C-alpha positions in Angstrom: -303.8 -30.5 132.5 -303.9 -30.0 128.9 -300.9 -27.4 128.9 -298.8 -30.5 130.9 -299.3 -33.0 128.3 -298.4 -30.7 125.2 -295.9 -29.8 127.3 -294.3 -32.8 127.9 -295.1 -34.8 124.6 -292.8 -31.5 123.3 -289.9 -32.5 126.0 -290.4 -36.1 124.6 -289.6 -35.1 120.9 -287.3 -32.7 121.5 -285.2 -35.4 123.6 -286.1 -37.9 120.9 -284.7 -35.9 118.0 -281.2 -34.8 120.6 -280.9 -38.7 120.2 -281.4 -39.6 117.2 -279.2 -36.3 115.9 -276.3 -36.9 118.9 -276.6 -40.9 117.0 -276.0 -39.4 113.6 -273.6 -36.9 115.2 -271.0 -39.9 116.6 -271.5 -41.9 113.2 -270.6 -39.3 111.3 -267.9 -38.0 113.8 -267.1 -42.3 113.6 -266.5 -42.2 109.9 -264.6 -38.6 109.8 -262.0 -40.5 112.2 -262.3 -43.3 110.0 -261.5 -41.2 106.9 -258.6 -39.2 109.1 -256.8 -42.3 109.8 -257.1 -43.4 105.9 -255.7 -40.2 104.9 -253.5 -40.4 108.0 -251.9 -43.2 106.6 -251.7 -42.5 102.3 -249.7 -39.8 104.1 -247.7 -41.1 105.9 -246.7 -43.5 102.3 -246.5 -40.2 100.8 -243.7 -39.3 102.3 -242.3 -42.4 102.3 -242.2 -42.0 99.0 -241.4 -39.1 99.2 -238.4 -39.8 101.3 -237.2 -42.8 98.7 -237.2 -39.8 95.8 -235.4 -37.5 97.4 -232.5 -40.6 98.2 -233.0 -41.8 94.2 -232.7 -37.5 93.3 -229.5 -37.6 95.7 -227.9 -40.8 94.0 -228.6 -39.3 90.3 -227.2 -35.5 91.2 -224.0 -38.1 92.5 -223.9 -40.2 89.7 -224.3 -36.5 87.1 -222.0 -34.6 89.5 -219.0 -38.0 88.8 -220.2 -37.8 85.4 -219.4 -34.3 84.8 -215.7 -34.7 86.5 -215.1 -38.1 83.8 -216.4 -35.3 81.4 -213.8 -33.2 82.5 -210.7 -35.4 82.6 -212.3 -36.8 79.2 -212.2 -33.7 77.7 -208.6 -32.8 79.0 -207.1 -35.6 77.3 -208.5 -34.8 74.7 -207.5 -31.5 74.4 -203.5 -33.4 75.0 -204.1 -35.7 72.5 -205.0 -33.3 70.2 -201.8 -31.0 70.7 -199.9 -34.1 70.6 -201.3 -35.0 67.7 -200.9 -31.6 65.7 -197.2 -31.9 67.0 -196.5 -35.0 65.0 -198.6 -34.1 61.7 -196.1 -31.2 61.8 -193.2 -33.6 62.2 -194.2 -35.7 59.1 -195.2 -32.4 56.8 -191.4 -31.2 57.8 -190.2 -35.5 57.2 -192.2 -35.2 54.3 -191.0 -31.8 52.6 -187.2 -32.9 53.3 -188.0 -36.6 51.0 -189.5 -34.6 48.6 -186.6 -32.5 48.3 -184.2 -35.3 48.1 -186.1 -36.9 46.1 -186.2 -33.7 43.9 -182.3 -33.8 43.8 -182.1 -37.5 43.3 -183.8 -37.4 39.9 -182.1 -33.8 38.8 -178.6 -36.4 39.1 -180.4 -38.6 37.6 -181.1 -36.4 34.2 -177.5 -35.2 34.2 -176.0 -38.3 33.9 -175.1 -38.8 30.0 -175.1 -42.9 30.6 -177.6 -45.2 31.9 -174.4 -47.9 32.5 -175.0 -48.6 36.2 -171.3 -49.6 38.4 -170.8 -50.9 41.5 -169.7 -47.4 42.3 -172.5 -45.6 41.5 -174.7 -48.1 43.3 -173.0 -47.7 46.5 -173.5 -43.7 45.5 -177.3 -43.8 45.4 -177.8 -46.5 48.6 -175.7 -44.0 50.5 -178.5 -41.0 49.7 -181.7 -43.6 49.8 -180.7 -45.6 53.3 -180.9 -43.3 55.2 -183.7 -41.5 53.9 -185.0 -45.4 54.6 -183.9 -45.7 58.5 -185.1 -42.4 59.1 -188.7 -43.7 57.6 -188.7 -46.7 59.8 -186.9 -44.7 63.2 -190.1 -42.4 62.3 -192.9 -44.8 62.6 -191.4 -46.9 65.1 -191.8 -44.0 67.2 -195.6 -43.1 66.4 -195.6 -46.9 66.5 -194.3 -46.8 70.4 -196.5 -43.5 71.7 -199.7 -45.5 70.4 -199.4 -49.0 72.3 -198.5 -46.8 75.0 -202.0 -45.3 75.6 -203.1 -42.5 72.6 -204.9 -45.8 70.5 -207.7 -44.9 72.7 -208.1 -41.5 71.9 -205.9 -40.7 68.2 -206.2 -42.8 65.4 -202.6 -42.7 64.3 -203.0 -45.1 62.2 -203.5 -42.4 58.9 -199.9 -40.9 59.9 -198.4 -44.5 59.7 -200.7 -45.7 56.5 -199.0 -42.1 54.7 -195.6 -43.0 55.9 -195.9 -47.0 54.2 -197.1 -44.7 51.2 -193.5 -42.7 51.6 -191.9 -45.7 51.9 -193.8 -46.7 49.0 -193.0 -43.7 46.9 -188.5 -43.4 48.7 -188.9 -47.3 46.5 -190.3 -46.1 42.9 -187.9 -43.3 43.1 -185.1 -46.5 43.6 -186.9 -49.0 40.9 -186.3 -46.3 38.5 -182.9 -45.9 39.4 -182.8 -50.0 38.4 -184.6 -48.7 35.1 -180.9 -48.9 32.9 -180.8 -52.4 34.4 -183.5 -54.2 33.0 -181.5 -54.6 28.7 -178.6 -56.9 30.6 -178.9 -59.7 32.5 -175.6 -60.1 33.6 -175.8 -56.8 34.8 -178.6 -57.1 36.5 -177.1 -61.1 37.9 -174.5 -59.1 39.3 -176.4 -56.2 40.9 -178.7 -58.8 42.4 -175.4 -60.2 44.6 -174.4 -56.5 45.4 -177.3 -56.3 46.8 -177.1 -59.4 48.8 -173.4 -59.1 49.7 -174.3 -55.7 51.6 -177.0 -56.6 52.9 -174.8 -59.5 55.0 -172.3 -56.8 55.1 -174.4 -54.3 57.4 -176.0 -57.3 59.5 -172.2 -57.8 60.7 -171.2 -60.9 58.8 -167.9 -60.9 57.0 -167.0 -62.9 54.2 -164.9 -65.7 54.2 -166.0 -66.4 57.5 -169.3 -66.3 57.8 -170.3 -66.5 54.3 -169.0 -67.3 51.2 -169.7 -65.9 47.3 -169.5 -67.9 44.1 -167.9 -71.5 45.5 -168.1 -74.3 43.4 -169.1 -78.1 44.3 -170.5 -81.0 43.4 -173.8 -82.0 43.9 -175.2 -86.3 44.0 -175.8 -85.9 41.1 -172.0 -85.1 40.1 -173.1 -81.7 38.5 -170.8 -78.8 39.1 -172.9 -76.1 41.6 -171.6 -72.6 42.1 -174.2 -70.7 44.2 -173.8 -67.0 45.1 -173.8 -67.3 48.4 -173.7 -70.3 51.3 -174.0 -69.2 54.6 -171.6 -70.8 57.3 -174.1 -71.1 60.8 -172.6 -72.3 64.1 -172.6 -76.7 64.4 -171.1 -76.3 60.8 -174.0 -76.1 59.4 -174.8 -73.9 56.2 -177.6 -72.2 54.1 -177.5 -71.8 50.6 -178.6 -68.6 48.8 -179.1 -67.4 45.2 -180.3 -64.1 43.6 -182.4 -63.9 41.3 -183.7 -60.2 39.3 -186.7 -60.2 38.1 -187.2 -56.3 36.5 -188.0 -56.2 32.5 -191.5 -56.6 33.4 -191.8 -55.1 36.8 -190.8 -51.8 34.8 -193.4 -52.5 32.2 -195.5 -52.1 34.7 -194.4 -49.7 37.0 -194.4 -47.6 33.2 -197.7 -48.9 32.3 -200.7 -46.0 31.9 -203.5 -48.1 31.4 -205.2 -50.7 33.9 -204.9 -53.5 31.0 -201.4 -53.2 30.6 -200.7 -53.1 34.4 -202.2 -56.2 34.5 -200.9 -57.7 31.5 -197.0 -57.1 32.9 -197.8 -57.8 36.8 -199.1 -61.5 35.3 -196.1 -61.4 33.1 -193.7 -60.4 36.4 -194.8 -63.1 38.3 -194.4 -65.8 35.5 -190.8 -64.4 35.6 -190.4 -65.4 39.4 -192.4 -68.6 39.0 -189.5 -69.4 36.2 -186.3 -68.6 38.6 -188.0 -70.6 41.0 -187.7 -74.2 38.7 -184.8 -72.9 37.3 -183.0 -72.5 41.4 -184.9 -75.8 42.1 -183.4 -77.7 39.0 -180.4 -76.7 40.2 -180.4 -79.0 43.7 -178.3 -77.1 45.2 -178.8 -78.5 49.0 -178.3 -81.7 47.6 -174.4 -82.2 48.6 -173.0 -84.2 51.1 -169.8 -81.2 51.7 -172.9 -78.9 52.9 -174.8 -79.6 56.0 -178.1 -77.6 54.5 -181.5 -77.5 54.8 -184.0 -79.9 52.5 -184.5 -76.1 51.2 -182.8 -72.9 49.6 -183.3 -69.3 49.8 -183.9 -67.6 46.5 -183.4 -63.5 47.3 -185.2 -61.0 45.2 -183.0 -57.5 45.3 -185.9 -55.4 44.9 -188.2 -55.0 47.6 -191.1 -53.5 45.4 -190.8 -56.0 43.0 -191.0 -58.9 45.4 -193.9 -57.2 46.6 -195.2 -56.9 43.5 -195.4 -60.7 43.0 -196.7 -62.3 46.7 -199.7 -59.8 46.2 -200.7 -60.7 43.0 -199.9 -64.4 43.4 -200.8 -65.1 47.3 -199.8 -69.0 46.7 -196.1 -67.9 45.5 -194.5 -68.7 48.7 -196.5 -72.2 48.7 -194.9 -73.0 44.9 -191.9 -72.0 45.8 -191.9 -74.7 48.6 -193.5 -77.4 47.0 -190.0 -77.1 45.3 -187.8 -76.8 48.7 -186.9 -73.1 47.2 -187.5 -70.2 50.1 -188.4 -66.7 48.5 -186.8 -63.8 51.0 -186.3 -60.0 50.1 -184.0 -57.4 51.6 -186.3 -57.3 54.4 -186.9 -60.9 55.5 -183.6 -62.5 54.8 -182.7 -61.5 58.4 -185.6 -63.0 59.9 -185.2 -66.0 58.0 -181.6 -66.6 59.4 
């Protein structure tokens, strides 16, 4: 009997232990399933993120590929522009060397002359040498500028070359200045030279003397004073424009030959003052006040030496205003035709 009870107790204990163990196993299994579900969700999210990352990576690869392609194109353009730049540089070098030789020839001819008397024939010979050189500079500068405007501005900076051309043009003007130094001691000769430059400029523009323009015609103004302007331009509808040439060389030549800044400052101020005096002198003649001529209420003051004109304007920026207040418009060889 005791064995039966003991055996029953053992079986009951084993059953209880099994049920308890099973209960814990079920609970643990459920917790593991929950943890597995969580891990599955995390894995799904990670897979989604991985897909997004792969998509972004592909987009970035495409961008890199496109940038590489553009970089290759840009590199090819840069090489092409560099070749064009080197070509222009060679052309500029050749042109500068040619100008140098021309200038040396001019200087040599001047040194061989036994007189400083500049006749009209001498001036004509000088212009025949200088004007073709100036024209070549302008043509080359125009070519460079047009090329620049067509697309080179973003690839090659040609400003330096254009600046060199301007400097070369300035040196050409300086050579012309040296050729006219002999005029400075003779006011009458200066006036004749200025009138000659004005006439030739009008002739080159296609105007005919005696038809489209008159020289040294005499009239009386409204004050009864006899006036004799250098040139009267005939315009359509019987209208006219009066031009008077004024040459300022003495102070300008002194400025060109000055060796110190103090001297340059002194002579450039004297040059500007000379131009101002010419303005006041011309304004006092009242050329435009005559019933025989239908003119605007101003007169053109022509300065035949371009560099002298530029120097005066650079030194005194209000020189135009000073002249305009006196009904005078200052012009130079490069601005005269545009003004007309």
